[in-house]
C-alpha positions as CSV (number, residue, x, y, z in Angstrom):
1,M,74.2,80.6,138.9
2,K,75.3,78.9,135.2
3,N,76.5,75.7,136.3
4,F,79.2,77.3,138.5
5,K,77.7,76.6,141.9
6,E,80.5,73.4,142.9
7,K,83.3,75.7,140.9
8,L,82.3,78.9,142.8
9,A,82.2,76.6,146.3
10,L,86.3,75.8,145.7
11,V,87.2,79.5,145.1
12,P,89.4,80.7,147.9
13,T,88.7,83.6,150.0
14,K,91.9,85.1,149.3
15,P,93.2,88.1,147.1
16,G,93.9,87.4,143.3
17,S,92.9,87.9,139.9
18,Y,89.9,86.1,137.9
19,Q,89.1,85.6,134.3
20,M,86.3,85.2,132.6
21,K,86.0,83.2,129.2
22,N,83.6,82.7,126.5
23,K,82.5,79.6,124.7
24,D,85.7,79.7,122.5
25,G,88.1,79.9,125.6
26,V,88.6,83.5,124.9
27,I,89.5,86.0,128.1
28,I,86.9,88.4,127.9
29,Y,87.4,90.2,131.2
30,V,89.9,90.1,133.8
31,G,89.6,91.5,137.1
32,K,90.9,91.4,140.5
33,A,89.4,91.2,144.3
34,K,90.2,91.0,147.7
35,N,87.9,88.2,148.4
36,L,88.1,86.1,145.0
37,Q,84.7,84.0,145.9
38,R,82.8,86.7,147.2
39,R,83.7,88.6,144.4
40,L,83.2,85.9,141.5
41,R,79.6,85.2,143.7
42,S,78.3,88.5,142.8
43,Y,78.7,88.4,139.3
44,F,75.8,85.3,139.4
45,T,73.5,85.5,142.4
46,R,72.6,89.1,141.7
47,T,70.3,91.0,139.2
48,L,71.9,92.4,136.5
49,T,71.7,95.3,133.8
50,G,73.7,97.0,130.9
51,K,77.3,95.9,130.1
52,T,77.1,93.6,133.0
53,K,74.5,91.6,131.9
54,L,76.3,91.3,128.5
55,L,79.3,90.0,130.2
56,V,77.6,87.3,132.7
57,D,75.4,86.4,129.5
58,E,78.8,85.6,127.5
59,I,81.0,83.8,130.3
60,E,81.1,80.0,129.9
61,D,84.1,79.4,132.5
62,F,86.2,81.3,134.6
63,E,89.8,80.7,136.2
64,Y,91.4,83.1,139.1
65,I,95.2,83.1,140.1
66,V,95.6,84.0,144.1
67,T,98.1,86.5,144.9
68,S,100.0,87.1,148.5
69,S,98.7,90.4,148.3
70,E,96.1,93.2,146.8
71,L,98.9,94.9,145.3
72,E,100.0,91.8,143.9
73,S,96.7,91.2,142.4
74,L,96.4,94.5,141.2
75,I,100.0,94.4,139.3
76,L,98.5,90.9,137.7
77,E,95.8,92.5,136.5
78,I,97.1,94.9,134.9
79,T,99.8,92.4,133.2
80,L,97.0,90.4,131.8
81,I,94.7,93.3,130.4
82,K,97.3,94.4,128.5
83,K,98.6,90.9,127.1
84,Y,95.1,89.8,126.3
85,D,93.2,92.9,126.2
86,P,89.6,91.6,126.9
87,K,86.5,93.1,125.5
88,Y,84.7,94.0,128.5
89,N,87.5,95.9,130.5
90,I,87.6,99.7,130.2
91,L,88.4,100.9,126.8
92,L,89.1,104.8,126.8
93,R,87.3,107.0,124.4
94,D,89.5,109.7,124.9
95,D,93.3,108.1,124.7
96,K,95.1,111.3,123.8
97,S,98.2,112.6,125.9
98,Y,98.3,116.3,126.9
99,P,101.0,118.6,125.9
100,Y,103.2,119.9,128.7
101,I,105.5,122.9,128.5
102,E,109.5,122.3,128.6
103,L,112.1,124.2,129.3
104,T,115.0,122.0,128.3
105,N,118.1,121.6,130.6
106,E,120.7,122.7,128.1
107,M,123.9,125.4,128.3
108,Y,121.2,127.6,125.7
109,P,118.0,126.6,126.7
110,T,114.9,126.4,124.7
111,L,111.1,126.2,125.3
112,K,108.8,123.9,123.6
113,V,105.5,122.2,123.6
114,V,105.9,118.5,123.8
115,R,104.2,115.5,124.5
116,N,105.3,112.1,125.1
117,V,106.6,112.9,127.9
118,K,107.2,109.7,129.8
119,R,110.2,109.6,127.7
120,K,111.8,112.8,129.2
121,K,114.5,111.8,131.4
122,N,114.6,114.9,133.6
123,K,110.8,115.6,134.9
124,N,111.7,118.7,136.6
125,H,111.9,120.8,134.0
126,L,108.2,119.9,132.6
127,Y,105.2,122.6,133.4
128,G,101.4,121.1,132.5
129,P,99.5,119.5,132.0
130,Y,97.8,121.6,129.4
131,P,94.3,120.1,128.3
132,N,94.1,123.1,125.7
133,V,97.0,122.7,123.6
134,S,96.6,126.4,122.0
135,A,96.9,127.7,125.4
136,A,100.2,126.4,125.7
137,R,101.4,127.2,122.4
138,K,100.3,130.6,123.6
139,T,102.4,130.6,126.8
140,V,105.2,129.4,124.6
141,N,104.7,132.3,122.1
142,I,104.4,134.9,124.6
143,V,107.7,133.4,126.7
144,N,109.8,133.5,123.3
145,R,108.7,136.9,122.4
146,L,109.6,138.3,125.6
147,Y,112.7,136.2,126.3
148,P,115.5,135.8,123.9
149,L,116.3,132.1,124.4
150,R,117.7,129.9,121.8
151,K,115.1,129.5,119.0
152,C,116.3,126.8,116.6
153,D,116.8,123.2,117.4
154,K,120.2,122.6,116.5
155,M,123.0,125.3,116.6
156,K,123.4,127.0,113.4
157,K,126.8,128.6,112.0
158,E,125.2,132.1,111.1
159,L,123.4,134.7,113.1
160,C,119.5,134.3,112.1
161,L,116.4,137.1,111.8
162,Y,115.7,135.9,115.6
163,Y,118.9,137.4,116.7
164,H,118.3,140.5,114.6
165,I,114.9,141.3,115.7
166,H,116.4,140.9,119.4
167,E,114.8,137.4,120.0
168,C,117.7,135.4,120.6
169,L,121.1,136.6,122.0
170,G,123.2,134.5,119.1
171,Y,124.1,131.7,120.8
172,C,125.8,130.1,117.9
173,K,128.3,132.8,117.4
174,K,128.5,134.8,120.8
175,K,129.6,133.8,124.0
176,I,126.9,134.9,126.8
177,D,127.4,134.7,130.0
178,K,126.0,132.0,132.4
179,D,124.9,134.7,135.2
180,I,122.3,136.0,132.3
181,I,121.0,132.9,131.1
182,D,120.1,131.8,134.8
183,E,118.3,135.0,135.3
184,M,116.2,134.7,132.4
185,K,115.3,130.8,133.4
186,K,114.7,131.9,137.2
187,E,112.0,134.2,135.7
188,I,110.7,131.9,133.3
189,I,110.1,129.1,135.9
190,S,108.5,131.7,138.1
191,F,106.0,132.5,135.2
192,L,105.1,129.1,134.3
193,K,104.2,128.4,138.0
194,G,101.8,130.8,138.1
195,D,103.5,134.0,139.2
196,A,103.0,136.8,136.3
197,S,104.4,139.7,138.2
198,I,108.0,139.9,136.6
199,V,106.6,139.0,133.0
200,T,103.4,141.5,133.4
201,E,106.3,144.2,134.7
202,K,108.2,143.6,131.9
203,I,105.6,143.8,129.3
204,E,104.2,147.0,130.9
205,K,107.7,148.6,130.6
206,E,108.2,147.4,126.9
207,M,104.3,148.9,126.2
208,T,105.2,152.5,127.8
209,I,108.7,152.3,125.7
210,A,106.7,151.3,122.2
211,S,104.0,153.9,123.1
212,D,106.6,156.6,123.9
213,S,108.2,155.9,120.3
214,M,105.0,156.2,118.6
215,N,105.5,152.2,117.7
216,Y,101.4,151.9,118.2
217,E,101.6,148.4,116.8
218,R,103.9,146.8,118.9
219,A,102.0,149.0,122.1
220,L,99.0,147.0,121.2
221,E,100.5,143.9,120.6
222,L,101.8,143.9,124.1
223,K,98.4,144.8,125.3
224,N,97.2,142.0,124.0
225,M,99.5,140.0,125.4
226,L,99.1,141.5,129.0
227,S,95.3,141.0,128.4
228,D,95.5,137.3,127.7
229,I,97.8,136.8,130.9
230,N,95.5,138.5,133.2
231,T,92.6,136.5,131.5
232,T,94.5,133.0,131.9
233,L,95.4,134.0,135.6
234,R,92.0,134.8,136.4
235,K,90.4,131.9,134.9
236,Q,92.9,129.4,136.5
237,K,93.3,130.8,140.0
238,I,91.8,128.9,142.9
239,D,91.1,129.7,146.5
240,L,93.5,127.5,148.5
241,N,95.8,130.3,150.1
242,K,98.8,127.8,149.2
243,N,100.4,126.7,146.1
244,Y,99.5,122.9,146.2
245,N,100.7,120.7,143.7
246,F,97.8,117.8,143.1
247,D,95.4,116.0,140.8
248,L,92.2,115.4,141.9
249,V,89.7,112.7,141.0
250,N,86.1,112.4,141.5
251,Y,83.2,110.5,139.2
252,Y,79.4,110.2,139.4
253,Y,78.0,106.8,137.9
254,E,74.3,106.5,136.7
255,N,72.5,104.1,134.2
256,N,75.3,101.8,133.6
257,Y,78.1,104.9,132.7
258,L,80.4,106.1,135.0
259,S,81.7,109.8,134.4
260,I,85.3,110.3,135.7
261,E,86.6,114.3,135.9
262,I,90.2,114.8,137.1
263,F,91.4,118.5,137.9
264,F,95.0,119.2,137.3
265,I,95.8,121.7,140.1
266,R,99.7,123.2,139.7
267,E,100.8,126.1,142.1
268,G,97.1,126.9,143.5
269,L,96.2,126.8,139.8
270,L,93.8,124.9,137.9
271,F,96.0,124.2,134.7
272,G,92.7,122.1,133.1
273,R,90.3,119.3,133.5
274,H,90.0,116.2,132.1
275,N,86.5,114.3,131.8
276,E,85.8,110.9,130.3
277,I,82.7,108.8,130.3
278,I,83.2,104.8,129.7
279,S,80.7,101.8,130.0
280,S,81.0,100.6,133.3
281,L,80.2,97.2,135.2
282,G,79.5,98.8,138.3
283,D,82.2,97.7,140.1
284,I,83.0,101.4,140.7
285,S,86.3,101.1,142.8
286,S,88.0,98.5,140.6
287,E,87.0,100.4,137.6
288,V,88.1,104.1,138.7
289,T,91.7,102.4,139.7
290,E,91.8,101.0,136.7
291,Y,91.1,103.8,134.7
292,L,93.7,106.0,136.7
293,I,96.3,103.2,135.7
294,K,95.6,103.6,132.4
295,F,95.3,107.3,132.1
296,Y,98.6,107.9,134.0
297,D,100.2,105.5,131.9
298,K,100.3,108.4,129.1
299,G,101.6,111.3,131.2
300,I,102.9,112.1,134.4
301,I,101.8,110.8,137.9
302,P,101.7,113.8,140.1
303,H,103.1,113.7,144.1
304,E,99.6,113.6,145.5
305,L,96.0,112.5,144.2
306,L,93.1,113.4,146.3
307,V,90.0,110.8,145.6
308,P,86.7,110.4,147.1
309,N,86.5,108.2,150.3
310,E,85.2,104.9,148.8
311,I,88.4,104.9,146.0
312,E,91.3,102.4,147.4
313,K,93.9,104.5,148.5
314,E,96.3,102.6,150.0
315,L,96.3,100.5,146.6
316,L,97.0,103.5,144.4
317,E,99.3,104.8,146.9
318,D,101.5,101.2,146.6
319,Y,100.9,101.2,142.9
320,F,102.2,104.7,142.0
321,K,104.3,105.2,144.9
322,V,102.6,108.8,145.5
323,K,100.6,110.2,148.3
324,V,96.8,109.4,148.0
325,T,94.4,111.3,150.5
326,S,90.6,111.7,150.9
327,P,89.8,115.6,152.2
328,Q,87.3,115.6,155.1
329,K,86.6,119.0,155.7
330,G,87.9,122.8,153.9
331,K,88.8,124.1,150.8
332,L,90.0,120.6,149.1
333,K,86.5,118.8,150.4
334,N,84.6,121.9,148.5
335,L,86.9,121.0,145.3
336,L,86.3,117.6,145.3
337,E,82.6,118.2,145.3
338,L,83.1,120.4,142.6
339,G,84.7,117.4,140.6
340,Y,82.0,115.5,141.7
341,E,79.6,118.2,140.2
342,N,81.2,118.3,136.8
343,A,81.3,114.6,136.6
344,K,77.5,114.7,137.2
345,E,77.1,117.4,134.6
346,Q,79.0,116.2,131.7
347,L,77.2,112.7,132.2
348,E,73.6,114.3,132.1
349,L,74.7,116.5,128.9
350,Q,76.3,113.4,127.0
351,E,74.3,110.5,128.1
352,E,71.9,110.3,125.7
353,T,74.5,110.7,123.1
354,L,76.3,108.0,124.3
355,K,73.3,105.7,124.4
356,K,72.6,106.2,120.6
357,D,75.9,106.0,119.8
358,D,76.6,102.7,121.7
359,N,73.1,101.0,120.0
360,E,74.2,102.3,116.6
361,R,77.2,100.5,116.9
362,R,75.6,97.4,118.5
363,K,72.7,97.4,115.5
364,A,75.8,97.4,112.8
365,L,77.7,95.4,114.5
366,E,74.9,92.4,114.9
367,E,74.2,93.5,110.5
368,L,77.8,92.9,109.7
369,K,78.0,89.8,111.6
370,N,74.7,88.6,110.1
371,L,75.8,89.4,106.7
372,L,79.1,87.6,107.5
373,G,77.8,84.5,109.1
374,L,79.8,85.0,111.7
375,K,79.2,84.2,115.9
376,E,81.3,87.0,117.4
377,L,82.6,90.3,116.0
378,R,84.3,92.7,118.0
379,R,87.8,93.4,117.1
380,M,88.7,94.8,113.7
381,E,92.1,95.4,112.1
382,S,92.9,97.2,109.1
383,F,96.2,98.1,107.0
384,D,97.6,100.5,104.6
385,N,101.2,101.5,103.5
386,S,102.5,104.4,101.8
387,H,106.3,105.0,100.4
388,L,109.4,107.5,100.3
389,F,111.1,108.3,97.1
390,G,108.9,106.0,95.3
391,T,110.6,102.8,96.5
392,F,110.7,102.7,100.3
393,Y,107.7,101.5,101.8
394,V,106.1,101.8,105.4
395,G,103.0,100.5,106.4
396,G,100.6,100.8,109.3
397,M,97.8,98.9,111.3
398,V,94.8,100.4,113.1
399,V,92.6,98.7,115.4
400,F,89.0,99.0,115.9
401,D,86.9,97.2,119.1
402,D,83.4,97.5,118.4
403,F,83.7,100.1,115.9
404,L,85.9,102.6,118.4
405,P,89.5,103.2,117.6
406,N,91.8,101.4,120.0
407,K,95.0,103.4,119.5
408,D,97.0,101.4,121.9
409,L,97.1,98.6,119.6
410,Y,98.0,100.5,116.4
411,R,101.2,99.6,114.8
412,K,103.9,101.3,112.5
413,Y,105.9,99.0,110.0
414,K,109.3,99.5,108.2
415,I,109.0,97.5,105.0
416,S,112.4,95.7,103.4
417,T,114.2,97.5,100.6
418,E,112.9,94.4,98.2
419,V,109.5,95.4,98.2
420,K,109.0,97.8,95.0
421,D,105.3,97.5,94.9
422,D,101.7,98.2,97.3
423,L,101.1,94.8,97.1
424,N,104.1,93.6,98.2
425,A,104.2,95.7,100.7
426,M,101.0,94.8,101.9
427,K,101.8,90.9,102.1
428,E,104.6,91.8,104.1
429,V,103.0,93.8,106.8
430,I,100.4,91.1,107.1
431,Y,102.8,88.4,107.4
432,R,104.4,90.0,109.9
433,R,101.9,90.9,112.1
434,Y,100.1,87.4,112.0
435,F,103.5,85.6,112.1
436,K,103.8,87.5,115.5
437,T,100.6,86.7,116.7
438,L,101.4,82.6,116.3
439,M,104.7,83.2,118.0
440,N,103.4,84.8,121.0
441,E,100.1,83.5,121.6
442,M,98.5,86.8,120.9
443,Y,94.9,87.7,120.0
444,T,93.8,87.6,116.6
445,P,91.4,90.1,115.2
446,D,87.5,88.8,114.7
447,L,87.7,90.6,111.0
448,I,90.1,92.1,108.8
449,V,89.3,95.1,106.9
450,M,91.1,95.8,104.0
451,D,91.6,98.9,101.9
452,G,90.7,97.7,98.5
453,G,89.2,95.2,96.2
454,K,89.8,91.9,94.9
455,L,93.6,92.0,94.8
456,Q,93.6,93.0,98.1
457,V,91.7,90.4,99.6
458,S,93.4,87.9,97.9
459,A,96.8,89.0,99.0
460,C,95.4,88.7,102.5
461,K,94.3,85.1,101.9
462,E,97.4,83.9,100.8
463,V,99.5,85.4,103.5
464,L,96.7,83.9,106.3
465,D,96.7,80.3,104.3
466,S,100.7,80.4,104.3
467,L,100.2,81.0,108.4
468,G,97.1,78.3,108.6
469,L,94.9,81.5,110.0
470,K,91.4,81.4,109.5
471,I,90.3,85.0,110.0
472,P,87.2,86.6,108.0
473,I,88.5,88.9,105.6
474,I,85.9,91.9,104.1
475,G,87.5,94.6,101.2
476,L,86.3,98.3,100.8
477,V,86.2,99.1,96.8
478,K,86.7,102.6,95.9
479,D,85.5,103.8,92.2
480,K,87.7,106.1,90.3
481,K,86.7,109.2,92.2
482,H,88.5,107.3,95.2
483,K,85.1,107.0,97.1
484,T,84.2,103.5,98.7
485,N,81.2,101.9,96.9
486,Q,81.1,98.5,97.4
487,I,82.2,96.3,99.9
488,I,83.2,92.2,99.2
489,N,83.6,89.3,101.2
490,E,86.6,86.6,101.0
491,N,84.8,84.9,98.2
492,Y,84.6,88.3,96.4
493,D,81.0,88.6,96.7
494,I,79.6,92.2,97.0
495,L,77.9,92.4,100.4
496,E,74.4,94.3,100.4
497,V,74.9,97.3,102.5
498,D,73.4,100.4,102.0
499,K,75.4,103.4,101.5
500,D,73.3,105.6,103.8
501,S,73.3,103.3,106.7
502,K,75.7,103.3,109.8
503,L,77.2,100.0,109.0
504,F,78.5,101.5,105.8
505,L,79.7,104.9,107.6
506,F,81.6,103.0,110.3
507,L,83.6,100.9,108.1
508,T,84.6,103.8,105.9
509,R,85.4,105.6,109.2
510,I,88.2,102.5,109.4
511,Q,89.1,102.8,106.2
512,E,89.8,106.7,106.3
513,E,91.9,106.2,109.7
514,V,94.0,103.6,108.6
515,H,95.0,105.8,105.2
516,R,95.4,108.4,107.6
517,Y,97.7,107.1,110.0
518,A,100.2,105.4,107.3
519,I,100.6,109.0,105.7
520,T,101.0,110.4,108.5
521,Y,103.9,108.2,109.7
522,H,105.3,108.7,105.8
523,R,104.7,112.5,106.3
524,N,107.0,112.7,109.7
525,I,109.8,110.4,108.5
526,K,109.9,112.7,105.3
527,S,110.0,115.9,107.4
528,K,113.0,115.0,109.5
529,G,115.1,115.1,106.2
530,A,117.1,112.7,104.3
531,L,119.4,111.2,107.0
532,S,116.5,110.3,109.3
533,S,113.8,109.6,106.5
534,I,116.6,106.4,105.3
535,L,117.5,105.4,109.0
536,D,113.6,105.2,110.2
537,V,112.3,103.1,107.2
538,V,115.2,100.4,107.5
539,P,113.8,97.2,109.7
540,G,115.7,96.9,112.8
541,I,116.5,100.4,113.4
542,G,114.8,102.2,116.4
543,E,115.6,105.4,118.3
544,V,118.8,104.2,120.1
545,R,120.3,102.8,117.2
546,K,119.2,105.7,115.0
547,K,120.9,108.4,117.3
548,E,124.0,106.3,118.0
549,L,124.5,106.2,113.9
550,L,123.8,110.0,114.0
551,K,126.6,110.4,116.7
552,K,129.2,108.5,115.2
553,F,128.9,109.1,111.0
554,G,127.0,112.0,110.9
555,S,126.0,112.0,107.1
556,L,124.6,109.6,105.1
557,K,127.9,109.5,102.6
558,K,130.0,108.6,105.7
559,I,127.4,105.7,106.5
560,K,127.6,104.9,102.9
561,E,131.5,104.8,103.0
562,A,132.0,103.1,106.4
563,P,133.1,99.3,106.8
564,M,130.4,97.0,107.1
565,E,132.4,95.8,110.3
566,D,131.9,99.3,112.0
567,L,128.1,99.3,111.0
568,A,127.7,96.3,112.0
569,T,129.3,97.6,115.9
570,I,126.5,99.4,116.4
571,V,123.4,97.5,114.5
572,G,124.6,93.9,113.6
573,T,125.6,92.5,110.4
574,D,122.0,91.4,109.2
575,I,120.8,95.2,109.6
576,A,124.2,96.8,108.6
577,K,123.7,94.8,105.3
578,N,119.6,96.0,104.8
579,L,121.0,99.5,105.7
580,K,123.5,99.2,102.9
581,K,120.8,98.2,100.6
582,H,118.4,101.1,101.3
583,L,121.6,103.7,100.7
584,E,122.3,102.2,97.4
585,E,118.4,102.0,96.4
586,K,118.5,105.7,97.7
587,E,121.4,106.4,95.2
588,K,119.9,104.6,92.3
């Protein structure tokens, strides 16, 4: 019992959250329990395999916090996981958010595919989720071709091409009767909810008109559109006899892997499914609960969840504030069993690949640990920067755990206007990242991976020394063809790593990912146009302040001409000065 016998005897039998620590006092796992003593004892009194054995071998101490209810222990567990991001808690391999279709709630609505739906205030106009983004785009395209909705993001002053090809009513110039718009919205909503009868009838009429007028190209296009709709609805239809709206969750567990399957049912249609396989500690009910909380943190929780009996229904119900049930018979029970079969099938298909991948990553981590003489190596952080207009720099940081990307911890940085070169931009980003670590007592990585050679490693060392931090650093050096050909340590020694090895491959993946992340941030800002670009790179100006500036001033010229006091009322004096500097720099 790893010398914990006396300490375990003092643990109460009440609900609470517990934290496992390694020899350095770092929290490596956070859990919750109805009965703290029984749960903690279970780690040290049974035969262990897989991930659980790795965890217990590393535990040198534990702490616990008693709560008054199981719900409180769950909330505390999730809070601590977010704060410490422990290495043995669930890492979502597939962390993407699914798209929805939004019919905007405006005087002149538009239809579009959207992500980041958590930020949407009115979720009644969202339809989905669509695991297949091409299906979502195809649906939007069909509706936009059939209904003359507004197509532009902002109202233009002149009638555009969409008006002349009869795909827009010309809202920018013409006054459109509200009843016409309401009727369009009613038909579109009906279609998005799965009733294709009105849309199908409309397509058939247009197809007949096109054929009679010998416009065979248009007739064929409409025929293909009709075929797409019929095929999609046939695949989605589930024989429930009711227009149910819920998500169904089931799982399959074997050989320390947990396969979780989620069906998205909307208006009796299967909108899509999601599967993810995670490395498990064997505490299935708790892991499924933790997984669902992380999963729905990125999307919209439905009004009802269907789960198997052994899952903590009351706890999920209290946490999500939705109905959570376990059907015992009938079609819903059969659908739950289908979820189980799908979860099992996915695990059987992927298990060998997952085992091979896990083994390769573990071997690569051991190789790198030995090369660097490290006792612990799990989390790696890497930095890169990009610039706008040749001067305005932005930075990005990516985080990898066990060579897997942890996208929840990625960060973007706006860099001050005084920075004129890559090295100083890098220094600023690294300083801000680790100064915040010191101030907020956050985690530090086990290794920093620099995209570059001696200059970049030296710049990173300089910043860490100024903060009194000791974090190992390596640099990935590129040749003249921009291919990585050397790996150096913080003493600038070349590490002997075979270029055909998995370690070399995993490290170059980190390098490619941080470059992609910084460049994408830069391009996204640039694509928004000059005004948005400037505001997006000024430190201290986020989405809210940007909207307020745009609403009040409307142009770069007016912002530049505005008195400092007027700007300060929106963004504060320091940020107002910084904004003025950015504008002056752009003019130069």
